[in-house]
RODO-2510 file (C-alpha; in nm, 4 decimals, decimal comma):
residues 546
     n   res          X          Y          Z
     1     m    -1,1117    -3,1191    -1,4431
     2     a    -1,1786    -3,0300    -1,0798
     3     q    -0,9750    -2,7498    -0,9282
     4     s    -0,7084    -2,8848    -0,6932
     5     t    -0,6552    -2,7558    -0,3421
     6     q    -0,2989    -2,8888    -0,3192
     7     t     0,0078    -2,8948    -0,5362
     8     y     0,1382    -3,2289    -0,6589
     9     i     0,4172    -3,2286    -0,3996
    10     q     0,1767    -3,1325    -0,1213
    11     v    -0,0376    -3,4351    -0,2096
    12     i     0,2669    -3,6624    -0,1891
    13     k     0,3786    -3,5002     0,1353
    14     e     0,0378    -3,5612     0,2893
    15     q     0,0446    -3,9279     0,1853
    16     i     0,3933    -3,9701     0,3336
    17     a     0,2703    -3,8224     0,6615
    18     s    -0,0278    -4,0591     0,6560
    19     r     0,1839    -4,3642     0,5752
    20     l     0,4211    -4,2811     0,8631
    21     a     0,1336    -4,1946     1,0999
    22     l     0,2957    -3,8618     1,1838
    23     e     0,1187    -3,6565     1,4461
    24     k    -0,0926    -3,3677     1,3203
    25     g     0,1118    -3,0514     1,2759
    26     f     0,4418    -3,2384     1,2418
    27     e     0,6539    -3,0163     1,0158
    28     f     0,9018    -3,1609     0,7696
    29     t     1,0378    -3,0643     0,4301
    30     l     0,9854    -3,2434     0,0996
    31     e     1,1731    -3,0673    -0,1756
    32     v     1,4179    -3,0998    -0,4602
    33     p     1,7623    -3,1609    -0,3080
    34     p     2,0327    -2,9046    -0,3780
    35     g     2,3554    -2,9334    -0,5749
    36     n     2,4714    -3,2591    -0,7285
    37     i     2,2535    -3,4920    -0,5215
    38     h     2,0914    -3,7305    -0,7694
    39     a     1,7363    -3,7609    -0,6424
    40     d     1,3997    -3,6119    -0,7304
    41     l     1,2836    -3,5241    -0,3790
    42     s     1,4353    -3,5324    -0,0332
    43     t     1,2945    -3,5112     0,3177
    44     n     1,4445    -3,4363     0,6588
    45     i     1,1914    -3,6466     0,8552
    46     a     1,4560    -3,8868     0,9820
    47     l     1,6764    -3,6050     1,1110
    48     i     1,3882    -3,4457     1,2992
    49     l     1,2712    -3,7724     1,4568
    50     a     1,6250    -3,8792     1,5431
    51     k     1,6856    -3,5540     1,7274
    52     k     1,3509    -3,5780     1,9045
    53     n     1,4021    -3,9415     2,0083
    54     k     1,7801    -3,9108     2,0559
    55     t     1,8499    -4,2007     1,8223
    56     n     2,0650    -4,2674     1,5151
    57     p     1,9234    -4,0945     1,2024
    58     k     2,0213    -4,3912     0,9815
    59     t     1,8311    -4,6348     1,2012
    60     i     1,5247    -4,4108     1,1991
    61     a     1,5538    -4,3595     0,8206
    62     e     1,5685    -4,7331     0,7512
    63     e     1,2563    -4,7889     0,9602
    64     l     1,0750    -4,5098     0,7763
    65     i     1,1847    -4,6315     0,4333
    66     a     1,0402    -4,9744     0,5106
    67     k     0,7031    -4,8127     0,5843
    68     l     0,7173    -4,5978     0,2704
    69     q     0,7792    -4,8866     0,0311
    70     g     0,4834    -4,9314    -0,2002
    71     l     0,3966    -4,5646    -0,2382
    72     p     0,2807    -4,5425    -0,6021
    73     y     0,4988    -4,2439    -0,6936
    74     f     0,8466    -4,3838    -0,6439
    75     e     1,0663    -4,6467    -0,8023
    76     k     1,3359    -4,6092    -0,5360
    77     i     1,3609    -4,4683    -0,1827
    78     e     1,7011    -4,4512    -0,0175
    79     f     1,8951    -4,3139     0,2786
    80     l     2,1524    -4,0367     0,2416
    81     a     2,3806    -3,9339     0,5280
    82     p     2,3571    -3,7628     0,7649
    83     g     1,9844    -3,8340     0,7816
    84     f     1,7926    -3,7592     0,4632
    85     i     1,5533    -3,9856     0,2772
    86     n     1,5713    -3,9442    -0,1005
    87     f     1,2980    -4,0331    -0,3474
    88     h     1,3149    -4,1216    -0,7181
    89     f     0,9947    -4,0898    -0,9196
    90     k     0,8418    -4,3551    -1,1391
    91     i     0,7933    -4,1928    -1,4778
    92     s     0,4436    -4,3462    -1,4983
    93     a     0,3432    -4,1654    -1,1778
    94     l     0,3995    -3,8295    -1,3471
    95     k     0,1541    -3,8778    -1,6343
    96     d    -0,1591    -3,7276    -1,4776
    97     e     0,0159    -3,4117    -1,3584
    98     f     0,1995    -3,3771    -1,6891
    99     n    -0,1299    -3,3980    -1,8777
   100     k    -0,2705    -3,1121    -1,6699
   101     i    -0,0197    -2,8808    -1,8404
   102     l    -0,1396    -2,9899    -2,1854
   103     t    -0,5085    -2,9728    -2,0890
   104     l    -0,5217    -2,6550    -1,8810
   105     k    -0,2748    -2,4573    -2,0950
   106     d    -0,2775    -2,0895    -1,9851
   107     k    -0,4737    -2,1819    -1,6704
   108     y    -0,2084    -2,4227    -1,5414
   109     p    -0,1875    -2,4748    -1,2528
   110     e    -0,5603    -2,4456    -1,1853
   111     i    -0,5259    -2,4645    -0,8128
   112     n    -0,6787    -2,2981    -0,5090
   113     l    -0,4521    -2,2772    -0,2073
   114     s    -0,6453    -1,9841    -0,0603
   115     d    -0,7308    -1,9938     0,3078
   116     n    -1,0248    -1,7575     0,2481
   117     k    -0,8154    -1,4628     0,3568
   118     p    -0,8290    -1,1886     0,0909
   119     v    -0,4897    -1,0241     0,0424
   120     l    -0,4158    -0,6524     0,0053
   121     i    -0,0700    -0,5697    -0,1269
   122     d     0,0423    -0,2103    -0,0750
   123     f     0,3476    -0,1419    -0,2874
   124     v     0,5428     0,1327    -0,4633
   125     s     0,3379     0,4039    -0,2840
   126     s     0,6146     0,6551    -0,3531
   127     n     0,5534     1,0064    -0,2269
   128     p     0,4162     1,2118    -0,5196
   129     t     0,7140     1,4470    -0,5091
   130     g     0,8985     1,3217    -0,8166
   131     p     0,9304     1,0486    -1,0784
   132     l     0,9851     0,6877    -0,9800
   133     h     1,3492     0,5914    -0,9506
   134     i     1,4982     0,2514    -1,0218
   135     g     1,4567     0,1414    -0,6586
   136     h     1,0819     0,1980    -0,6818
   137     g     1,0900    -0,0262    -0,9875
   138     r     1,2148    -0,3143    -0,7764
   139     g     0,9273    -0,2694    -0,5327
   140     a     0,6874    -0,2572    -0,8276
   141     v     0,8161    -0,5853    -0,9700
   142     i     0,7996    -0,7641    -0,6353
   143     g     0,4474    -0,6441    -0,5550
   144     d     0,3011    -0,6947    -0,9017
   145     s     0,4521    -1,0425    -0,9451
   146     l     0,3441    -1,1600    -0,6007
   147     a    -0,0085    -1,0337    -0,6676
   148     k    -0,0258    -1,2334    -0,9906
   149     i     0,1080    -1,5458    -0,8194
   150     y    -0,1402    -1,5130    -0,5335
   151     t    -0,4205    -1,4781    -0,7879
   152     q    -0,2975    -1,7833    -0,9823
   153     l    -0,3124    -1,9850    -0,6605
   154     g    -0,6741    -1,8915    -0,5930
   155     y    -0,6461    -1,5886    -0,3662
   156     k    -0,8535    -1,2733    -0,3905
   157     v    -0,5986    -0,9929    -0,4221
   158     l    -0,6089    -0,6129    -0,4288
   159     k    -0,3075    -0,4149    -0,5510
   160     e    -0,3105    -0,0736    -0,3844
   161     y    -0,1036     0,2441    -0,4096
   162     y    -0,1185     0,4709    -0,1034
   163     i    -0,0618     0,8337    -0,2038
   164     n     0,1051     1,0296     0,0760
   165     d    -0,0267     1,3708    -0,0270
   166     v    -0,0189     1,5273     0,3209
   167     g     0,2694     1,6678     0,5222
   168     t     0,5960     1,8566     0,5077
   169     q     0,7284     1,6951     0,1905
   170     i     0,4163     1,7967     0,0013
   171     d     0,4546     2,1498     0,1381
   172     f     0,8115     2,1539     0,0052
   173     l     0,6841     2,0268    -0,3297
   174     a     0,4259     2,3027    -0,3609
   175     e     0,6780     2,5718    -0,2701
   176     s     0,9316     2,4222    -0,5150
   177     v     0,6773     2,4548    -0,7951
   178     l     0,5838     2,8048    -0,6800
   179     v     0,9467     2,9205    -0,6974
   180     q     0,9942     2,7661    -1,0415
   181     a     0,6778     2,9354    -1,1647
   182     k     0,8063     3,2701    -1,0378
   183     i     1,1410     3,2111    -1,2080
   184     q     0,9639     3,1396    -1,5361
   185     k     0,7765     3,4669    -1,4923
   186     n     1,1044     3,6490    -1,4147
   187     e     0,9862     3,7309    -1,0627
   188     d     1,2143     3,7722    -0,7618
   189     v     1,2596     3,4555    -0,5504
   190     s     1,5404     3,5750    -0,3233
   191     s     1,3121     3,5626    -0,0184
   192     f     1,2691     3,1859    -0,0457
   193     n     1,4935     2,9349     0,1283
   194     t     1,5301     2,6752    -0,1452
   195     e     1,7668     2,4440     0,0413
   196     k     1,4991     2,1778     0,0937
   197     h     1,3223     2,2325    -0,2359
   198     y     1,2962     1,9625    -0,5022
   199     k     1,5338     2,0563    -0,7811
   200     g     1,4796     1,8011    -1,0549
   201     s     1,3962     1,9263    -1,4031
   202     y     1,0475     1,7794    -1,3625
   203     i     0,9666     2,0632    -1,1178
   204     a     1,0160     2,3171    -1,3959
   205     d     0,7873     2,1104    -1,6186
   206     v     0,5145     2,1065    -1,3532
   207     a     0,5513     2,4832    -1,3037
   208     k     0,5215     2,5410    -1,6778
   209     a     0,2050     2,3319    -1,6953
   210     l     0,0650     2,5181    -1,3940
   211     l     0,1128     2,8557    -1,5640
   212     e    -0,0390     2,7284    -1,8867
   213     k    -0,3492     2,6091    -1,7037
   214     h    -0,3914     2,9359    -1,5125
   215     n    -0,3259     3,1788    -1,7986
   216     n     0,0241     3,2618    -1,6780
   217     q    -0,1045     3,3535    -1,3306
   218     i     0,0236     3,1884    -1,0141
   219     p    -0,2668     3,0536    -0,8039
   220     e    -0,2716     3,0174    -0,4259
   221     i    -0,0497     2,7582    -0,2631
   222     s    -0,3303     2,5091    -0,1924
   223     v    -0,4135     2,4992    -0,5629
   224     i    -0,0458     2,4571    -0,6515
   225     k    -0,0168     2,1705    -0,4053
   226     e    -0,3120     1,9786    -0,5500
   227     f    -0,2014     2,0470    -0,9084
   228     a     0,1557     1,9319    -0,8420
   229     v     0,0464     1,6080    -0,6748
   230     d    -0,1937     1,5262    -0,9581
   231     k     0,0636     1,6089    -1,2256
   232     i     0,3362     1,3973    -1,0687
   233     m     0,0940     1,1113    -1,0063
   234     d     0,0090     1,1226    -1,3782
   235     l     0,3808     1,0773    -1,4526
   236     i     0,4079     0,7944    -1,2007
   237     k     0,1027     0,6147    -1,3405
   238     q     0,2408     0,6389    -1,6940
   239     d     0,5778     0,5022    -1,5818
   240     l     0,3998     0,2128    -1,4104
   241     k     0,1904     0,1438    -1,7196
   242     d     0,5030     0,1338    -1,9360
   243     f     0,6475    -0,1101    -1,6812
   244     n     0,3412    -0,3366    -1,7095
   245     v     0,2229    -0,2587    -1,3569
   246     a    -0,1459    -0,1877    -1,3035
   247     f    -0,3030    -0,1047    -0,9684
   248     d    -0,6572    -0,1884    -0,8629
   249     s    -0,6825     0,1036    -0,6235
   250     f    -0,5231     0,4402    -0,5454
   251     i    -0,5915     0,5748    -0,1957
   252     n    -0,5047     0,9321    -0,0968
   253     e    -0,3910     0,9980     0,2572
   254     s    -0,5762     1,3301     0,2348
   255     m    -0,9026     1,1402     0,1821
   256     l    -0,8612     0,9693     0,5195
   257     h    -0,8234     1,3117     0,6805
   258     k    -1,1121     1,4753     0,4923
   259     d    -1,3659     1,1995     0,5582
   260     g    -1,2809     1,1905     0,9285
   261     t    -1,1306     0,8397     0,9304
   262     v    -0,8039     0,9502     1,0914
   263     a    -0,9803     1,1500     1,3644
   264     k    -1,2234     0,8644     1,4313
   265     i    -0,9546     0,5975     1,4678
   266     i    -0,7266     0,8124     1,6826
   267     d    -1,0249     0,8987     1,9028
   268     s    -1,1153     0,5300     1,9379
   269     l    -0,7603     0,4469     2,0474
   270     n    -0,7756     0,7285     2,2991
   271     k    -1,0946     0,5847     2,4446
   272     k    -0,9201     0,2469     2,4744
   273     d    -0,6459     0,4147     2,6794
   274     m    -0,3914     0,3452     2,4060
   275     l    -0,2896     0,7126     2,3932
   276     y    -0,1788     0,9745     2,6397
   277     e    -0,1100     1,3480     2,6314
   278     k     0,2355     1,4924     2,6896
   279     d     0,3843     1,8330     2,6073
   280     g     0,0629     1,9276     2,4290
   281     a     0,0859     1,6319     2,1881
   282     l    -0,0975     1,2999     2,1761
   283     w     0,1245     0,9926     2,2068
   284     f     0,0696     0,6276     2,1173
   285     k     0,1836     0,3772     2,3825
   286     s     0,4011     0,1787     2,1477
   287     d     0,6365     0,0474     2,4127
   288     d     0,3462    -0,1305     2,5844
   289     i     0,3137    -0,3650     2,2870
   290     e     0,5739    -0,4025     2,0121
   291     d     0,7743    -0,0861     1,9561
   292     e     1,0732     0,0303     2,1591
   293     k     0,9295     0,3725     2,2441
   294     d     0,6141     0,5828     2,2307
   295     r     0,5229     0,7756     1,9155
   296     v     0,3392     1,1008     1,8510
   297     v     0,0134     1,0625     1,6567
   298     k    -0,1135     1,4195     1,6962
   299     r     0,1184     1,7165     1,7286
   300     q     0,0852     2,0250     1,9444
   301     d    -0,0555     2,2189     1,6501
   302     g    -0,3444     1,9718     1,6213
   303     k    -0,2194     1,8077     1,3030
   304     y    -0,1961     1,4313     1,2817
   305     t     0,1432     1,2770     1,2134
   306     y     0,2141     1,0410     0,9268
   307     f     0,2082     0,7568     1,1790
   308     g    -0,1322     0,8658     1,3052
   309     a    -0,2705     0,8586     0,9515
   310     d    -0,1003     0,5255     0,8848
   311     i    -0,2795     0,3674     1,1801
   312     a    -0,6062     0,4802     1,0238
   313     y    -0,4988     0,3493     0,6826
   314     h    -0,4306     0,0018     0,8225
   315     w    -0,7689     0,0074     0,9937
   316     y    -0,9204     0,1024     0,6580
   317     k    -0,7526    -0,1972     0,4914
   318     f    -0,8914    -0,4422     0,7461
   319     n    -1,2310    -0,2702     0,7454
   320     r    -1,2719    -0,3455     0,3742
   321     g    -1,2492    -0,7173     0,4460
   322     y    -0,8843    -0,7875     0,3729
   323     k    -0,7491    -1,0410     0,6187
   324     r    -0,3857    -1,0413     0,5157
   325     l    -0,1921    -0,7215     0,4518
   326     i     0,1417    -0,7093     0,2729
   327     n     0,3379    -0,3846     0,2830
   328     i     0,6326    -0,3675     0,0445
   329     w     0,8689    -0,0910     0,1483
   330     g     1,2250     0,0215     0,0874
   331     c     1,4908    -0,0907     0,3359
   332     d     1,5035     0,2586     0,4899
   333     h     1,1681     0,1817     0,6577
   334     h     1,3209    -0,0887     0,8773
   335     g     1,2586     0,0990     1,2014
   336     y     0,8960     0,1605     1,1073
   337     v     0,7997    -0,2088     1,1087
   338     p     0,7500    -0,2610     1,4865
   339     r     0,5598     0,0664     1,4997
   340     v     0,3065    -0,0620     1,2477
   341     k     0,2829    -0,4006     1,4179
   342     s     0,2052    -0,2345     1,7508
   343     a    -0,0601    -0,0157     1,5881
   344     v    -0,2269    -0,3162     1,4266
   345     k    -0,2417    -0,4928     1,7627
   346     a    -0,3914    -0,1817     1,9207
   347     l    -0,6610    -0,1873     1,6531
   348     g    -0,7622    -0,5327     1,7727
   349     e    -0,6102    -0,7156     1,4771
   350     n    -0,3443    -0,9851     1,4719
   351     p     0,0015    -0,8418     1,3906
   352     e     0,0828    -1,1764     1,2260
   353     d    -0,1723    -1,0893     0,9559
   354     v     0,0547    -0,8043     0,8449
   355     d     0,3730    -0,8837     0,6528
   356     v     0,6232    -0,6069     0,5898
   357     l     0,8610    -0,6899     0,3071
   358     l     1,1685    -0,4677     0,2905
   359     y     1,3657    -0,4593    -0,0335
   360     q     1,7256    -0,3482    -0,0706
   361     l     1,8693    -0,0907    -0,3085
   362     v     1,9316    -0,1355    -0,6796
   363     s     2,2651    -0,0467    -0,8386
   364     l     2,3303    -0,0218    -1,2106
   365     s     2,6491    -0,0766    -1,4036
   366     r     2,7539    -0,0511    -1,7642
   367     n     3,0131    -0,3007    -1,8866
   368     g     3,1125    -0,3597    -1,5259
   369     v     3,1452     0,0076    -1,4297
   370     r     2,9065     0,1278    -1,1567
   371     i     2,6726     0,4083    -1,2663
   372     k     2,6342     0,7120    -1,0421
   373     m     2,2763     0,7007    -0,9196
   374     s     2,2142     1,0655    -0,8290
   375     t     2,3559     1,4163    -0,8342
   376     r     2,3373     1,7109    -0,5979
   377     a     2,1104     1,8842    -0,8470
   378     g     1,8331     1,6459    -0,7542
   379     e     1,8514     1,4322    -1,0668
   380     f     1,8608     1,0539    -1,0342
   381     v     1,8318     0,7428    -1,2488
   382     t     1,4603     0,7120    -1,3124
   383     l     1,2666     0,3960    -1,3817
   384     k     1,1621     0,5453    -1,7133
   385     e     1,5247     0,5888    -1,8245
   386     v     1,6037     0,2241    -1,7542
   387     v     1,2875     0,0923    -1,9208
   388     d     1,3453     0,3143    -2,2253
   389     e     1,6996     0,1780    -2,2615
   390     i     1,6641    -0,1947    -2,1962
   391     g     1,2884    -0,2539    -2,2191
   392     s     1,0328    -0,3597    -1,9621
   393     d     1,0974    -0,7344    -2,0026
   394     a     1,4679    -0,7159    -1,9214
   395     a     1,4189    -0,4653    -1,6389
   396     r     1,1490    -0,6755    -1,4751
   397     y     1,3450    -0,9977    -1,5064
   398     f     1,6680    -0,8640    -1,3613
   399     m     1,4760    -0,7090    -1,0715
   400     s     1,3203    -1,0510    -1,0009
   401     t     1,6385    -1,2534    -0,9708
   402     k     1,7316    -1,1896    -0,6068
   403     t     1,5513    -1,2097    -0,2753
   404     p     1,4128    -0,8659    -0,1764
   405     g     1,6516    -0,8448     0,1175
   406     t     1,9567    -0,8836    -0,1070
   407     h     2,1289    -0,5864    -0,2688
   408     l     2,0686    -0,5996    -0,6440
   409     e     2,3060    -0,4896    -0,9176
   410     f     2,2719    -0,5543    -1,2878
   411     d     2,4520    -0,4452    -1,6018
   412     l     2,2537    -0,2453    -1,8560
   413     e     2,4690    -0,3641    -2,1452
   414     l     2,4171    -0,7291    -2,0528
   415     a     2,0424    -0,6703    -2,0209
   416     k     2,0313    -0,5440    -2,3818
   417     k     2,2312    -0,8284    -2,5355
   418     k     2,0591    -1,0654    -2,7755
   419     a     2,2785    -1,3502    -2,6610
   420     t     2,2491    -1,6567    -2,4382
   421     e     2,4586    -1,4935    -2,1657
   422     n     2,1624    -1,2606    -2,1065
   423     p     1,9236    -1,4679    -1,8882
   424     i     1,5990    -1,3121    -2,0087
   425     f     1,7021    -1,3575    -2,3711
   426     y     1,7949    -1,7177    -2,2873
   427     i     1,4488    -1,7847    -2,1407
   428     q     1,2553    -1,6108    -2,4183
   429     y     1,4694    -1,7871    -2,6776
   430     a     1,3699    -2,1208    -2,5213
   431     h     1,0064    -2,0241    -2,5715
   432     t     1,0625    -1,9242    -2,9352
   433     r     1,2641    -2,2417    -2,9918
   434     c     0,9672    -2,4463    -2,8702
   435     s     0,7399    -2,2451    -3,0989
   436     g     0,9698    -2,3090    -3,3937
   437     i     0,9801    -2,6838    -3,3288
   438     i     0,5996    -2,6950    -3,3114
   439     r     0,5624    -2,4933    -3,6328
   440     e     0,7979    -2,7269    -3,8195
   441     a     0,6215    -3,0345    -3,6821
   442     q     0,2847    -2,9002    -3,7954
   443     k     0,4132    -2,8968    -4,1529
   444     t     0,4415    -3,2759    -4,1386
   445     g     0,1020    -3,3316    -3,9772
   446     y     0,1922    -3,3282    -3,6081
   447     n     0,0460    -3,1040    -3,3397
   448     v     0,0649    -3,0824    -2,9638
   449     k    -0,2138    -3,2912    -2,8095
   450     d    -0,4183    -3,2273    -2,4960
   451     e    -0,2754    -3,5360    -2,3297
   452     i     0,0153    -3,7711    -2,3757
   453     t    -0,0597    -4,1310    -2,4715
   454     d     0,2455    -4,3105    -2,3359
   455     i     0,4794    -4,1300    -2,0992
   456     e     0,6896    -4,4470    -2,0748
   457     l     0,8259    -4,3655    -2,4228
   458     f     1,0630    -4,1177    -2,2603
   459     k     1,3827    -4,3133    -2,2091
   460     e     1,6449    -4,0387    -2,2315
   461     p     1,7599    -3,9004    -1,8929
   462     i     1,7170    -3,5412    -2,0180
   463     e     1,3519    -3,6125    -2,1025
   464     r     1,2771    -3,7437    -1,7583
   465     t     1,4639    -3,4522    -1,6011
   466     l     1,2561    -3,2083    -1,8066
   467     i     0,9275    -3,3677    -1,7013
   468     k     1,0248    -3,3664    -1,3347
   469     k     1,1259    -3,0020    -1,3629
   470     l     0,7903    -2,9127    -1,5175
   471     l     0,6051    -3,0712    -1,2303
   472     m     0,7926    -2,8552    -0,9805
   473     y     0,6308    -2,5433    -1,1283
   474     p     0,3229    -2,5253    -0,8986
   475     d     0,5354    -2,5778    -0,5884
   476     t     0,7835    -2,3181    -0,7116
   477     i     0,5212    -2,0465    -0,7397
   478     n     0,3698    -2,1537    -0,4091
   479     r     0,7111    -2,1082    -0,2502
   480     c     0,7166    -1,7531    -0,3909
   481     i     0,4216    -1,6540    -0,1740
   482     i     0,5385    -1,8503     0,1297
   483     i     0,8721    -1,6662     0,1288
   484     l     0,7327    -1,3510    -0,0409
   485     s     0,9865    -1,3442    -0,3215
   486     p     0,9368    -1,3960    -0,6975
   487     h     1,3034    -1,4852    -0,7419
   488     y     1,2218    -1,8565    -0,7107
   489     l     1,0145    -1,8316    -1,0272
   490     a     1,2735    -1,6239    -1,2142
   491     n     1,5460    -1,8781    -1,1386
   492     y     1,3176    -2,1742    -1,2099
   493     l     1,2469    -2,0412    -1,5594
   494     l     1,6184    -1,9994    -1,6238
   495     d     1,6820    -2,3603    -1,5198
   496     l     1,3914    -2,4862    -1,7314
   497     a     1,5173    -2,2934    -2,0326
   498     g     1,8611    -2,4489    -1,9875
   499     l     1,7124    -2,7976    -1,9866
   500     l     1,5125    -2,7218    -2,3010
   501     h     1,8195    -2,5993    -2,4862
   502     k     2,0092    -2,9106    -2,3746
   503     y     1,7222    -3,1286    -2,4963
   504     y     1,7184    -2,9527    -2,8335
   505     d     2,0895    -3,0146    -2,8750
   506     s     2,0721    -3,3839    -2,7823
   507     c     1,7406    -3,5213    -2,9100
   508     r     1,5530    -3,4903    -3,2380
   509     v     1,1835    -3,4307    -3,1810
   510     i     1,0449    -3,5547    -3,5114
   511     t     1,1892    -3,8947    -3,6018
   512     d     1,0825    -4,2019    -3,7974
   513     d     0,9103    -4,3287    -3,4841
   514     k     0,5664    -4,1619    -3,4951
   515     a     0,4669    -4,2442    -3,1381
   516     l     0,7960    -4,1156    -2,9972
   517     s     0,7770    -3,8065    -3,2196
   518     q     0,4301    -3,7242    -3,0882
   519     a     0,5405    -3,7749    -2,7278
   520     r     0,8441    -3,5523    -2,7736
   521     l     0,6348    -3,2828    -2,9391
   522     d     0,3943    -3,2966    -2,6435
   523     l     0,6918    -3,2532    -2,4118
   524     v     0,8082    -2,9485    -2,6079
   525     g     0,4528    -2,8127    -2,5950
   526     a     0,4422    -2,8562    -2,2176
   527     v     0,7762    -2,6790    -2,1731
   528     k     0,6566    -2,3934    -2,3923
   529     q     0,3354    -2,3652    -2,1902
   530     v     0,5074    -2,3526    -1,8516
   531     i     0,7613    -2,0949    -1,9714
   532     h     0,4738    -1,8867    -2,1109
   533     n     0,2734    -1,9141    -1,7883
   534     g     0,5735    -1,8342    -1,5688
   535     l     0,6731    -1,5300    -1,7724
   536     a     0,3119    -1,4085    -1,7571
   537     l     0,3275    -1,4118    -1,3761
   538     l     0,6346    -1,1882    -1,4034
   539     s     0,4548    -0,9697    -1,6638
   540     i     0,7206    -1,0546    -1,9220
   541     s     0,6381    -1,1325    -2,2837
   542     a     0,6791    -1,4789    -2,4344
   543     p     0,7559    -1,4169    -2,8038
   544     e     0,6780    -1,6734    -3,0721
   545     k     0,9679    -1,5524    -3,2838
   546     m     1,2856    -1,3557    -3,2134
***
């Protein structure tokens, strides 16, 4: 089976555009209508043309519907006020796409939507000054899921973690560990100003490990700094592994300084007259391009700023052949976005090739009561604590249910429930229910086939609804990368699970009618496969039994 370069809905959309002789580049929607509108697909073509031509949308729609009659996919095309055209599928027109699920199995959808622009996704990238907190977990879920979806749709993807191991915060980290080591050795620390030190219990653990490695002697500060960064990165990598997040690459900011990349790129910008000197520092002319004011890239003391190094890092991303960059950052980086865009333009790259996705905070509750997220002692709710309590599957699912720009809150007690009110349990239970039906059917000689013989056997409305929902899967995951949010997939799986449970309650799969029984078993097999594939893109398990 040849790999497709379009989703099923994209193919239909293209044929509609051809049938209507729409001009190239004419943009219109073709999607599942919202709410209680009883149609399979809907388009806003009539509204757009009516506005453009200053005519009545109904008149335009009726003219368009006349031209669309005879398209092989639809049994009915109709007008819906104020100006939408609604489509109702022929069940026979869904057979080929339905069979792809049964044939391709784990590979479905085998589709390549890539525009030959390799994608680099930089996410999490938390400063190595402490364990990951629950907010970092949200960034991890978004980045990891999007990377898997991009890969499924034929893109070359690199998942990268940028380690900010240079600067003031790392200096504070090293001194925090130094003080803790002295305390453990009963040495005087009264001369230190610990106000800005990291105070979490993990600092004491790092100090203890430092002393053990150096035979209870405190090494020089540069050694402490490197040891602390490595030790905390080991903790971070383990937390990510337990959260089913694996990176392809870890890049240290210090490497870009040591190998001369930062100096080279800043020097090249200076030669392009993108920089100027003021008050002994070197400034980037941000306000000439995107940003609202100029920024320092090299301080008076000769050290490069974080922004200066970040310019070099973005150059390094492009220089490795990646044509689209996605930075996934916390919402507190909002003001940094135009700065990066201006730097990318100064490098000679297109700022539109860089997407910055900002995600909002995560709040936790327990039985409806908000949990305090941090204390003045420097302790906070870590990702590890949440994963240890509710498991990786539940944590990942709940963090996938909202758009990144929406504040997220979820209840730990709900996430642990083995009940249908818990959405991830509900979805996984649908998968196990499918598995159970298939196991029982196999006892009487049935098995899921690689293709369905007669899709017309499906007469029940719920069956047709299920099939149509299945065929929206490729377009759903494509929408995830268009909007840069895996929540479309998370919600799709919940809807699909609901339809499966409804089907189970209303229709027997194995009946006295052998042909119908086989068709229904194939439908159950297809639902199971799509749930499995969708959960895999979210790095969530699909159990056979629960």
